[in-house]
C-alpha positions, 0 to 999 in steps of 0.5 A: 248444847255448847254455847260456843261454836269454835269452828265458826268462831275461829274460821279464817283466824290463823290462832284456830291452828293452835287450838289443840296445843292450847287445850293441851296446855290448859290441862295444867291450869296455866298457860301463856299465849304468845301470837302477833297481832291479828291472829285472833287469840283475843277472839279464839282463847276466850271461848277455848277456855271457857269450854275447858273449864266447863268440861262435860257440864255446860251449865257448870258455874264459873265464868271466864273474865278477859282483862283487856288493858282498854275500855274501848278494846274490852268493848269491842272484843266483847261485841265481836265475839258475841256476834260470832255466838249469834247472841246479843251483847250482855248475853253469853258475852259481856263486859264491864268497864268504868261506868258501864256494865253489860253482863247477865245470869247466862254470861260466861265470858266477860270482858273487863279493864285491869282497874276493875279486875284488881278491885274485884280481887282486892274485895275478895281474893278467892274470886268466887264465880270466876273459873278462869282469868286471861290476861290479855296484852300482857307485853304492854306493861301497864302497872296494874296489869303487872300487879295481876300477874303477880296476884293471880300467880300467888292466888293460884296457890290457894285456888288450883282449880282457877285457870289463868292464861297470859297473852302476849303479842311479843316475845316476852312469853318466857318471862310470864311462863316462869312468874305464872308457872310456880315451880316450872314454867307454864307451857308457851302456845305459839301462833306464826303471824298472820300478816300479809305482805307490807310495803314500808314508805319513809315520808320524813317532815319538819322536826317532830318536837320541841319544847312545847311539844309535838310541832304544828308544822309536823302535825300538818305534815302528818295530815298532808301525807295521810290525805295524799296517800289515802287518795292514791290508794283509793284510785287503785282500790276503793275499799281502802280505809287508812289509820293514822298513829298520833301520840295524844287525844289533841294531836288526833283532833287537830289532824282530823280537823285538817283532813275533814273534807268532802268524800272521806269520813274522818273519825277520831279514836282516843279515850276522851271520846264517848263509847258510842264514838269509839265504838263507830271508829272501831266498827267496819264501814258499811256498804255505801258508806265513803271511805274512812280515815280513823285517827287514832292515839296507840289505843288502836295499836295492838288489842284492837283490830279496825276493819277495813284498814290497809293503809297505816300513816304513823307518827312515830310518836307515843305518850308515856307517863313519867315522874319528875321525882325531884319536883314531884311531878307525874304524867304523860309526856310525848317521846318517840315510840319503840320499835316494838310499837312502830311494828305493831302499827304497821301490822294493822295495814297487813291483817286483812290484806297486803298493805302499806305503812307510811312512816312520817320520820326517816331511818335515823330517827328509827335507829334512835327508837328504843327496841321496846316500851319501858314498863310503866313500873319504871316511869309512872306515879305508883300510888294506887299500885302501893295502895293495892298491894298494901290491901293484898298484904303484900306491901311494895310487892313483897314476896309477890312474882312481879314482872319487875320490882317496883323502884325503890324511889318511886316506892318510897314516895308513893308510900309517904303520899299514902301514909299522908293520906291515912290509907297505910300505917307505918308498918306498911299495911293498909288502914281501913281508910285505905280499904275503902280508898281502893274500892272507889273508881278514882285515884287514892289522892282524888278518893280522899277528895271524894270523902272529904269534898262531899262534906265541904262543897256537897257531893254534887260539886265534888262529884263533877270535879272528879268526873271532869278530871278522870281521864286526865282531859285536855282542859283549855287554857288551864281553866278547870270552871270553864271546862265545868261549865262547858260540860254542864251546858251539854255541848261537847261529846264527852257530855254524856260520859261525864254525866254518867261518871258524876251520877256514879261518883255522887252515889258513892260520895257519903251524904254530909251530915249537914249543909256544905260548909259555908266557909268555902265561897262558890267561886272557890268550890271547884278549887276546894276539891281539887286542893283536898286531892293535891294540898301540896299543889295549893299555888300563889301567884309570884309576879303581877302578871300571873307568869309564875306560881309558887306551890306549896310543895316548893316547885316553881311553875308557869301558867300558860298566856292568855289564861283567865286564871292569871289574875287569881292570887291563889290556884289549886292545881290538878295537873302539872308538867314538865315543859320549857319555854314561854308557858313554863316562864323559865320554871321547867313546869307549867299549870295544865289544869287548875281552879281558883281558891281564896286565901282562907279556902287554902288555909282550910284544905291545906291540911297539915302544910297550913301552919305557923312555925318559927323558921330558920335560915343560914347565911354569911356565917350566922342564923336569921330566924323568923316566924312565919305563917305558911302554907308549905313553901308559900309564906303568908307572913313573916316576923323576926324573932330571937334566935331559938337553938332548937330551931336554929341548930338544924338550920346550922347542921343543915348548913354544913351538911349542904355546903360542907365543913369549909364553912368552918374557919380552918385555921393552921392549928386546926388543920394540923391537928386534924392531920395528925389524927388522921395519920393515927387513924391511918395507922393505928385505927381505933380508938383514933377517930377518922377525921374525913368529912363524912365521918366529922359530919357524922359525930358533929354534935360530939365534937362540935356541939358547944359551939353549934348551940352558940351559933344557934343563939346568934354568934357567928359560925366563923368565930369558932375555934375549930382546933379546940373543938377537935380536941374533944375527939381525942380518945381517953386515956390513949390521948395522953400519949397523943404528943408522943405518938404524933409530936408537933415538933422534932428535936434535931441535932443543932439543939433546935426543934423542927415543925413536923408538917403532917400530910393532909390526907384526912381519907383512907381513900387518898394515897398515904403520904409521910409527914415532912421535916424541913430543916437547914442540912447543917442542923442534921450533921451526924444524924444517923438514923431516920427518926419515926412516928406512930410508935415507929410505924412511919418515918420522917421525910427530911426536906434538907435546906440550904442556907437560903431556905431552898430545899437541896435534898429529900430523904428518908434515910439520912445515913445513905444520903451522908454516905452518897449525895451528900458529897455531890451537894457539898461540892455544889453549895460550898462555893455559893455558901462559903460562909457556912460549914460544908465538912468532908465528914458530916458524920463527926461534924458539929451540928449547928444553924449557925455560919462558920465564923459564929460557930468558931466564936462561940467555940 
């Protein structure tokens, strides 16, 4: 007898009509399902796949694993399918999410989260006991789901019997079909929308965001709007429930509090609630229950159906991961949701009948929304992703069919972190420690803290801290110890969930060899655990008020007013976010979660960041050298010491790299020499050296090395004779012809010499300019052929001057000048300068710098 009655399961669900098409697609072992929310794909597809992989043998081994992006969605989908099969949860249909497992020997369909599935793959890449994997909601583009696409595509090359199905609610189906299909795209199974008529109402209010996040005025507007439209809807249909979308748990709690009142049940739905509270929000209203308003994050956007909802109120905001690579900050920020997300939210109102969506923003804000949500891989911290890929054997995702490659900068940053943890080797492959860290149910940094913290402060305290921070909860006043005291007291809805996590992590933590290290005072225990995970975020108070803090990484951050942590001198920071305004104290970052440390513990847990070294800085042309004891950028003590070339040299080079070669004193001789070299390089190439800024910086030690060593010993950079240094770049033996190829002066017919001014065009990208000789016109009489330099390749440009040193003509062709324009110059000038010769025949006149009288007297 079949486990699944597909007629009963698919009754009244639009996707049931696509089952024949899906069965045909599954013959190739891989398929992509494209179906809008509400069509029933999450309910219908898994049992169809289970039926397909079983064939005629219902007892055939192999389970269908369905990957859901969210825990609450996995549990809800499993419960619904179990109900439709007439079995209890954990029997034929079960689930495995963090801290909770409901499966048994008869389980044919198991719903899991992406993290669970990833760790199974990494533990045993052949997935024994698994006959099929269904990836639901792949359009959400979570990092872990993207990794699963690439890994499963590769696994299918080894296990042709493994069936893989990807399900998307949007138009990304073709991309995933190409990735999973191998040689040719996988078949795509389409299902039309199941939405009923939907009314869209615009209800804009005050500004939604300011420098601190979502404005209180806007949250009150959302609450008032939801209350008003729900009241009016109930007057026409008492069965209508409402669903309100907000970006995060804090906003959900604030609006829910404003909505609570007589006659209406207000439920919250977000990731920090207990499973029981989440399940209650998802379940339908029982007969006799009051009308409901469910206030939710994006958790209810696509993979959950909240029963009874015919009214949606949308804030148009979402919380998404963002990286600040410059300051090493990763976290969730509030942004405008995408149009695709807003459409999915709206569709929640029209799944079970005609509905209404009220958008608490105007059409201008709608027009500014991005079309689709940015894939998480482009914005999130990739430390766990890079560790998973290293363990898989594809460092950085090289060779995997990923929907998007890992961004190079984020990948490099993540791999640097993993090397610092000892999780990957220099070649990018996972170490034994890395293979251990990837099995832990926490991010790699916190996994390392779990291993080391158990020895330092004991497994119990370590597990408590990690469990308290595992879901990035909102920490009141950023005070982790206070948050922990509340959890230990048993108050609050999250206590049960936290206690379960503590027990699980404590079991995983290694048993200490002895008593916890006595060097850590009790009041620094929580901070020690946090600092083991993020030593670069050890923070030291900058001012007496505790407004500003300097982190070991060099970042400055503010601490919100009223936090009891402000009187401590040291903190271990667990969460840091970009922010502006008073809380950030002008730093651009604010501490969201931290625990106190003392100085000795900070030094103990800082690892390589705690060091004593000689540091050099460069200012006003000289190097200052100090012996410093520090934790990263936090200096504990500083003593001036004599300049040391090994330490001071890099400071000088860094200053030149940062501020450019203008730090040198470029006299006329140095500029002239550089210009001559530049002309030879432009026209002759090698071995004549390039002398643009980049080329000189690249060969700094070669031409400026001795002077840099003198500066490192205490000399001033301004005293460097740059012209002498540049001569070290002259190539030998070609340098013997340097003055011939680019002479500094040019003999003229009067018997004098004139300086050649070479153009300061040091880069090949700049337009070529000729060398220039400025000389009195009378000194050039009789000169027919224009001189050339660089072996005759480059003509000299003449600026012919009046006796008063004003330019009369510019020419690169002296013969043409004497034959033409000279006559007009003579007519204009002979009356102004009557004492100087202006012959009618310049070809046969005597070239001279003298006046006519002096010329006659000497003649």
